[in-house]
N, C-alpha and C positions, 0 to 999 in steps of 0.2 A: 498525464502521468507525472509522478513526482520522482525525481532522480535523487538517490541517496546511497550512502554506504551503510548497509544494515544487513543483518542476517549473516549466515555462514553458508558456504556452498562450494561446489566444485566446478560450477560453470552454468551458463544458461544459453539458450538458443532461441531463435525465432524462425519459424518455418514459412513466413510470408502470409499466414492466414490470420494474423492478429493474435495468435495464441502464443503465450510466453511460457517457457519451461524453466523451472528453477530446481536445481539439485542441491540438496542440503545434506550436510554431514556433521555429526558431533565433533567438536574440536577443530573444525575447519576455520580458516581465517575469515575476517569480515571482508565483504566485497561490495562493489557497487551494484545496485539493482534499481530498476524502476518499478513502481507499483501504481496502479490506477487510483486516482482520487477524484471524488465527485464533489463539486462545489455548488451549493444551493443557497438562496437568500433565506435567512432566518426571519421569524416573525418580529424579532426585536431590531431588525435592521443589520444585524451582524451576518457574516458569511459563515455557513456551516460547511465543514469539510469532513468527508467520510472516506475511509479506505474499504471498498467492498470485499476485498479478499481477506480482511481481518475483521470478522464480525464484532461489532461493538466498539470499533476504533473510530471515534468521532471527536472532533474538536471544532473550534470556531475562532474567528478573528474579526476585528473591525474593518480590515481591508483584505483584499485578496492575498497580498504578500504576507500579512500577519496570519491569516488562516492557513496558508501553506506552510509557514514556519511552525505553527502550532501542531498541525497534523503530522509533520515530519517528526517532531519530538514525540508525539503520541504513538506513531508507528514504531519508532525505536524502542519505546517502553513496552509496547505490546509484544514486539518480537522478543525482547529480552525476557519478559515474564513467561511468555508461552514456550520459549525454548527451554527454560528451566523446568517447565511442566511436561516437556516432551512433545509439545504440539508443533506441527510443521505447517508451513505455507502450502497451499494446494500446488501440486506439481504442474498442473495445467489449468489455465483459465483463458477465457476469451472475452474480450471487450467488444460488444456488439451493440448496434442501434436497432431498435424495433420501430417500424412505422405503424402508426395508429390512425385510423380514419381515412 
């Protein structure tokens, strides 16, 4: 998870199931939130960072720290742009692991 002050809202809660709820409202103040970020090695040796609750929000960095700093900036820009377009974060999502094999 990446911790950041982004988006607007009236509060969030966690019910212990790994699900996170975010309530957003127009004109609400910026607040701290955590969003999931997936880090994977890129073919070029860089680290690719993606925020799965913001489709298309992807960045990269030479190091883990740089990738996280870059995805944080990308998330802020995505939230700003999408809020202007009336798009909202999903109210519910769950981060789960799936066993294969």
